C-alpha positions as CSV (number, residue, x, y, z in Angstrom):
1,M,-66.7,-19.9,-17.8
2,T,-64.9,-16.6,-17.1
3,L,-61.8,-15.4,-18.7
4,A,-59.8,-16.1,-15.4
5,D,-61.0,-19.7,-15.4
6,R,-60.0,-20.2,-19.0
7,I,-56.5,-18.7,-18.4
8,A,-56.1,-21.0,-15.3
9,S,-57.1,-24.1,-17.2
10,Y,-54.8,-23.2,-20.1
11,R,-52.0,-22.5,-17.6
12,D,-52.5,-25.9,-16.0
13,L,-52.5,-27.6,-19.4
14,I,-49.2,-25.9,-20.4
15,E,-47.6,-26.7,-17.1
16,K,-48.5,-30.4,-17.5
17,W,-47.2,-30.4,-21.1
18,L,-43.9,-28.7,-20.1
19,H,-43.4,-31.1,-17.2
20,G,-43.9,-34.1,-19.5
21,L,-41.5,-32.6,-22.0
22,Y,-38.9,-31.9,-19.3
23,H,-39.3,-35.4,-17.9
24,G,-39.0,-37.0,-21.4
25,M,-35.9,-35.0,-22.4
26,V,-34.0,-34.5,-19.1
27,E,-35.2,-36.5,-16.1
28,G,-35.9,-39.9,-17.9
29,P,-32.6,-40.4,-19.6
30,A,-30.7,-39.1,-16.5
31,F,-32.5,-41.6,-14.2
32,E,-31.7,-44.4,-16.7
33,L,-28.0,-43.5,-16.7
34,I,-27.8,-43.2,-12.9
35,E,-29.6,-46.6,-12.6
36,K,-27.2,-48.2,-15.1
37,E,-24.1,-46.8,-13.3
38,A,-25.4,-47.9,-9.9
39,E,-26.1,-51.4,-11.3
40,D,-22.5,-51.5,-12.7
41,T,-21.0,-50.5,-9.4
42,D,-23.1,-53.1,-7.6
43,D,-22.0,-55.7,-10.1
44,V,-18.3,-54.9,-9.6
45,F,-18.7,-55.1,-5.8
46,M,-20.5,-58.5,-6.1
47,L,-17.9,-59.8,-8.6
48,A,-15.1,-58.7,-6.2
49,C,-16.8,-60.6,-3.4
50,F,-18.0,-63.7,-5.2
51,A,-15.6,-64.1,-8.2
52,D,-15.4,-67.8,-7.5
53,A,-19.0,-68.2,-8.6
54,F,-17.8,-67.6,-12.2
55,G,-14.6,-69.7,-11.9
56,I,-12.3,-66.8,-11.2
57,P,-10.0,-67.7,-8.3
58,S,-10.0,-65.0,-5.7
59,P,-8.2,-65.2,-2.3
60,I,-10.7,-62.8,-0.7
61,S,-13.7,-65.1,-1.4
62,Y,-12.9,-67.0,1.8
63,Y,-13.5,-63.8,3.8
64,T,-16.4,-62.5,1.8
65,A,-18.3,-65.7,2.1
66,E,-19.5,-64.3,5.4
67,L,-21.5,-61.7,3.5
68,L,-23.5,-64.3,1.6
69,P,-26.3,-64.5,4.0
70,Y,-26.8,-60.7,3.8
71,L,-26.5,-60.6,0.0
72,A,-28.4,-63.8,-0.8
73,D,-31.5,-62.1,-2.1
74,E,-29.4,-60.1,-4.6
75,F,-27.0,-62.9,-5.5
76,A,-29.4,-64.8,-7.8
77,G,-30.4,-61.7,-9.7
78,W,-26.8,-60.6,-10.0
79,E,-25.6,-63.9,-11.3
80,R,-28.4,-64.0,-13.9
81,R,-27.7,-60.4,-15.0
82,L,-24.0,-61.2,-15.5
83,W,-24.6,-64.3,-17.6
84,D,-27.2,-62.6,-19.7
85,R,-25.3,-59.4,-20.3
86,G,-22.7,-58.9,-22.9
87,T,-19.2,-57.7,-22.1
88,L,-18.5,-54.8,-19.8
89,V,-16.9,-52.9,-22.7
90,E,-20.1,-53.4,-24.7
91,R,-22.2,-52.1,-21.8
92,K,-20.0,-49.0,-21.3
93,G,-20.0,-48.4,-25.1
94,Q,-23.8,-48.1,-24.9
95,Q,-23.4,-45.0,-22.8
96,Y,-21.9,-43.1,-25.6
97,H,-23.7,-44.6,-28.6
98,F,-27.5,-44.6,-28.2
């Protein structure tokens, strides 16, 4: 093994290690926060459309019932997520207190 091969293999090892460090410190937590925020936005939209599923009277539910065939796949998961999850204040508080 020549010196150039050793340097190339060491460089590859360092690049992999630095990429893993960057992913663990920057990319991973950022993706988690983005996913949580997107999920919260989706939950708010679904709650605005189908509030009557939770016993909250909403006059727009009559009009948004037409969306149910398009959102039926997401509806069961959304309903389960809302029943299992704590309060919205608790969820938002987790953003600032890890």
